[in-house]
C-alpha positions, 0 to 999 in steps of 0.5 A: 566794496568790501563785504561786511564781516558778520558780527558775532553774537555776544556770548558773555563769559561767566564772571563767577558761579553761585549756588541759589535755593530755587524750587524744583519739581520732585520726581515720584521717587523723591516724593516717596523718600520725602514722605518717609523722612517727614514721618520719621521727623514727626516721630522724633519731634513728638518724642522730644515734645513729650520729653520736654513736657516731662522736664517742664512738669519736673521743673514746675514740681521742683519750683513748687517744692522749693517755694513751699519749703522756703515759706516753711523756713521763713515763717516757721510753720507749714500746712499739714493735714490735721483731724478736726471735729465739727460741733453743731450748735443749733441754738446759735445756728452755727458750726464750730470746727476744732483741731483734735491735736490742740483742741483749738477752735479753727473756724465758726460758721453758720449752719446751712439750710440743709444742715438745719433740717432733720435727717431722713431715713435712707436705704431702710436704715431707721431714723434716730428716735427723738426721746425729747419731751416736746410737751413744753414746746406746745402752745395749748391754745393752738395744739391740735393732736390727730390720732395717727393710728391707721385704724382711727376714723378721720373726722369728717368735714361736718364735724370739723366745721361744727368744732370750729363754730363751737369754739370761742374765738379769743383775741389772744388766738387771733394775734398769736402764731403757733410756736415752732419747736426748736431742735435741741 
């Protein structure tokens, strides 16, 4: 009998060679080199990013300038800084704004609550003295004048009660409210 010939194991022959991107573990030296490369790449990226931001800002400014000039040419007018004067009209509770170059009325608005109030003296600067005679604004039925001098004796409670019971009460004094003086 014949001894069987041993079968040779199959060893394929390479058909062709290709290159593939596969994960490979870095050595310590490769790790250090990649770290330096990363730092350099980040520095370059930040520099280019700042440069790009500058270019974007320049482009935005140029776009705004061309839009402003286009509107000026199209409408034959443009916004400019113009000195104006504000005039308070306390009788009508309004503030008028006038251009000083043409004296034209620009706006009219209501006085704010704080604008209606008199100014208080600040930092030792005396308040302006009001020389207007307000005697005509005082209703004699409701006028009560107190002596504001520091050396004047204040009336005591008994004197005030006596004055209130001795005064005749009229229907006019019951119905009328005290007049409030308007600022001129």
